[in-house]
N, C-alpha and C positions, 0 to 999 in steps of 0.2 A: 028464700031458699032456694038448692042447686038445682040445677037442670040434670036431668039422669044423664045427658047422651054426652056429659064432663068423661066417664068413666067409660073404658072400654067393656064390652060383654064378655063374659065370662072367657065365651071360645075363641077372642082374638088370641087370649093368651100365649093358642099353640101355635098361630103363625107372627112372635113377634119379632119382628126387621129394627134394621137399624134408623135412625129420625133421617137418614135421606133416601132414604128406601120406601118412607110411609109420608109423605109432605103432603102426597093428594090426601090421605087421611084429616088432615088439620085444617083441610079448608074450613072446614066448621067453624070454626076458633073463628076465623075472620069475618067481617061485614063482606059487602061489595065490593067497595070502594077500593078497596085491601085483599080482594080478589086479583080483582083488573090489575092492579100498580103490580102487585107478584107476577101477572104473566106479563106485563111488561115488557119487565126485569130479564126474564127467563129469557122472555124470545131477544132483547136484545144481546144478552150474554150469549145466546146461539147464532147469532149473525155474527158476533166478534168473532168467536172459535170459527167460526167458520172463515170470514175472510182471513186472521192469522195460516190458518193453514195452508189457504188457497195463494197467500203471500210466501209463505216454507216453501213449500212446491214451484212457485211460480223461482224465486232466489237460488234455489238448487239447480232446476230446469236450465238456466243460465251460466251459472257457475259453471258446468260441463262441458258448458258449450262453451265459455270462454277460454275452459284449461283445453280441451282437443286443439283451437286455433291456435292455443300460445304453444302445444306440442307439436305442430302440424305446421310452423313459423321457425322452430328453433331448428340449426344447421347442428348438423348430425357429428360430431368433431370427433377424426378416427385419432386412438391412441397411440402415440410418440411413441418407438420403437426407441430402447437405450442401445445404441453400438458403441463402439469405443469413440469415436467420435465427439460424439455428446457425455460422455464421462469426462474425460480432459476437460471438455468446457466445463464442465459441475466441480472440478477439483482446483483448490486454491494454489494460483502461483505464486513459486514459490521461487523465480529466478528471481526476485528483488525486492530488495526489505522494504516493506511500506511506510512512511513514515505515520508518524503521532498514536504508537504503540499504547500510549499513556496518555493522548490527549484527553480522553473521554472521562481520567480519572482527576479528579481533584486534587488531592494531597497526595501526598508522593507514598511511593510503595514502604520505601527502608523508615519513612518517620511519620508517620499516620498522622499526628499532631500538627504538621507542619505542610502548609501546596505545594506543591508541585514545583517546582525550579525552571519555568519556562524555556529554559534552554536546553531543559533536560524529556524527550519525552519518549524514552523509550528502544531509538532505534539503533542506538551504538550498543555495543555488546558490555556488560557487565551494568548497566543502566538501568537501578532501582531508585534513581530520585533522590541522592544523597548527597546532599550542598549544603549543613544548615547553614555556612560562613557566608553563601551569596558566592565560591571562586567561578560559577560558571558566567558569569557576571560580566564579572573584571576582568578575564583573561581568557586565553586563547583554549578555548574548549580542543580541540584535535591536541595542542600541545601537551595539555594536562595528562589528556589518555595516554600519547607519547610518557611522559616520565612516569605514569602508572607503569606501565608495563615494562618497562624499563626495571624500576624498582625491583617490581613484582617479579620478573625474571631472578634476578641477583639474588631476593629474599631466598627462593627457591634453591637455588643454590647454595645459599648459606648457610640455609636450615640444616641443611645433611651434610655440610661439611665441618658446621662445629662442630657438633656431638661425635662426627666421625676425626676427629683430630683429638679429642681427648682422647679418644679410645686408643687411638693406633701409632700418632706422634708417638715421637720419644720427647724423654722429659726435660731435655734444652731444648725444645721448641715451646714448650707449656712455660701458662705462670705459677704462680702457688699454688695450689692442692691443685693441680691438673687441668687450672682453668686458660680457654682458649686464650690468646692474645687479643686482644681489641682493646679500643679507645676508653675505656672504665677499666678495665682490669691488665692497662700496658701492656707495654710490649719491651722484649729483648733485641739488641742488633742484629741479631739472625732472620728475626719474626720485624723485625723491623721495613728489615731488604724486601721480605716476602712479599710483607703490604704495600712498597711505595710499588715495587712490580707490578701487583695486580692491579693498581690503582691505575697505573701509567698504562695496563692495556687498556680498562677499559675506556680513559681517557683519551686513546687514540683510538676506540671505536667509536666514541661520543661524536670525536670532530671529523671523524670519517661519513659518519651516519645522519649526522643533526640537520643539514642543508640537502641532504638528498631527495633526488627525487625518483621517485618511485613511481609515477603513475605508464608507466612507459615500460616496466617490467611484466613475469607473466600472471605472479599475481598482481600488479598494479591493474592491471587491464582489468581482473576479472573482478577484481575489490570497486573499479570503478562504475563495472558492469552492475553490481549487486545492488551499490547502492548510489544510485544515480537518482533519483526520486527522493532520497532526504537533503536535509540539511548539510551542505557540503563533505558530500559525497566524493568531489570533485576530487580530495582527497585522499581518497583513497580510505583506508584501514591503521590503525597505529600497533606497531611494532612488528610492521612488513619491511623483511627485510629480504625477502625471497627464500627464506631456511626450511627446506622440507625434505632430506635427503631417502628418508623411507616413506615419502607418500603418502604422506597420514590426513593431512588438509581435510580431503574429500572422501574420507574411508566411511565417514559416516552418512556419505548423500553427496551428490555432487550439483549443490545447489546452495543457492545464497541463504537458507537457512539452517541450513546443516553446516556447513561454514560459519556463521555468525555464533550457532551453538559449539561450538567449538572453541573459539573466544574467548565465552563467556566461562567455559570450563578453565581454561589458560587463569582468568582472572580470576574470577571466585581460589583458585587454589593459589594464586600471590597473596591475595591479600590473606587469605591463610597465612602463608610463609611471610610476610608483612613483623604480622602479629606474633606469630611462634618465635622467631630470630629478636625482636623488641624485649619478648617474654625471657627469650636465652640470659638476653645479655642483663637482663634489670634484678634474675636470679642470682648471678653471677656476682652483678658487684652489691647487691644487699647480704647475701648471703656469705661470700665467700669462699663459696663452695662448687664443682664443678657439675651442669645438671645433668650429666652421665652418673653422678656419682646415689647409690643407693634408690634407683630409679629400674621401677623395672620394669624401663622401655626398653634399656639398652642392657643389660645383664639379665642373661637366664634363670628363668622365675617360673614360679605354679603360678604367682598374684595374673598378670595380663594373661593367660591362657583360660584361666579360671573365668573372668569377665566374659573373656569373646564367647566363653559356651553357655555359661547363667545367660549374654544375652540370647543368642540363638536359640538354647532351650528354652525360653521365656515363648521364645515365638512358634517354637513348636511345639506345643501345650495349647495355650492362651492365642485369642484372637479378638478384638476389640469386640464391645454388644454395639448391632449398630439400632437397636432398637433407644439407646438414648445417643450413638453420637453425636448428634447435633449439640446436645447441650453436654455432657459430661463424657472424663474419661474413665468409661471402668470398660477391662474384661474378665472374659470368659471363659472357661476350657471347651474348646471346641470339639465336634466328637469324634474326630480324630484325634485331636489331644488322649480323650478319655482313653481312646484304644490302648492310645501309644503308653499309657501311664499305667496303665492294666498289666500290659506286656512288660513296664518295666518292672513294678512290683514283681511279678513272677518270675523275670528273673533275678533281683534277690534275696527272692527267699522269703517274701511276705505278702504274696498272697497263691493259696491253688490252683484258681479262675474258676475257682466253685461259681456258678448266678447266683448262689445265696446271697454272697459279700456285698456290701452294698458301693456302688460304682463308685469309681471319683467324678467331683465335679454334681453329684446328686443335691449339696447341698442349693442354701440359696446363694450364695456367692459363688458356685462351681468352681473351687477351691477343694485339690488334697484332704483325705484324710490327717485330723490335727497329730495321730502318733506316726504317721510318715515324715510328714514335716517334724516334726521334734527328733526321728532318729536318724534325719537325712545328714546332716553337718556333722555327724561324728561318721558317716558311715565315708561322708566325703576325705572330711578331716584324714581320716585312717588312707584313703584312695593315696590325698597327694606325700603321706608322711612316705608310703613307700615307695611312690616314686621317686620326691630326691633322696631317698634315701640309697636308692636304686644312682642315682646320678653322683653323690658324692662315691658310691661306690669304686663311679665307672673315673670320677676326675683321680681318687685314691691313686688305680691304678694305670693312670697315663702316666702321672707325676711318679710315679715307682719305678714302671718301666720303661720310658721314656725321656722326662727329661733330666729326671735325678741318674740313671743307668749314661745318657752323654758328660755330664759332668764328671 
């Protein structure tokens, strides 16, 4: 038989509360010992909560005191005003070339799959770590630089004089098919004498300057100061003959880095010229035809201007896609390019400028309308054909009224 007090009376249903709120009412379910243990546990929990609260208050109070003491003990540092003198100290000193520009780079800049040559630390103009045969370890670096800059300057003169001679020199000075005289193309007696005279002049210049002392000249003293902290800086720089009649050496800046920049430009152009003149000689020796023959670089034509115009037109309408620039080489039509393309379409009568038309570049690839692309070659071809026709008319008029009239 169950006890009647286990079920709550009906009137208590109206005041039903959470178990935690009605714990005192459950005391009737336990014995006296259980009630005493529960009372002790409750007392212990209350005491622990009170101790924890007291501890937290004490920590907060002590922390506040320590922070206040630290703030009072810390010295007040006044902000340093930025003055011209301070600004000069913070800028990079460009009065001297600092050694070891590429010492921290383990591999060659020009040949990343090879280690950096020890002698090529990037302090000299044109030094990109290119020495696959290790010549900088066996020979004097300054001597090799001097030889390179001399060959570079001769190549820059030759790469202009070679095609120019084939364009304007008389036939009796040239070889078969109008090729310039050379070791591979052969020479005739007159051109042989001219070549001997040129080599004689170069040899005399070499004799007078090979063992020169350039550290006492105006540019020599300047270079010694610029390169005083680099290995071999006491020799100055290669190719210094004191030749600067137009005073261009310090035109982009009167400091060591600006002068080195101009020297690097000269070396880079000289290397391209050496490759160019080698290509000229190889082409004519292989084909037997002059490099100026049927070349768009040496005769009036519309091909080269069209290529140049296409290059600039692409940059006029398109820009690099920055979202994928670190992974892909993708381009999209810029906002300015969209406006320019629409103006061009209006100029060609392909658009009336209404807002309902789809703007170029609206597609996923950012390209103009396909119909416009297919129509453009025909229009461009007609344009260049008109220019060619006008050029032929002018040429015929010139031959008729000037050349033939003199005959």
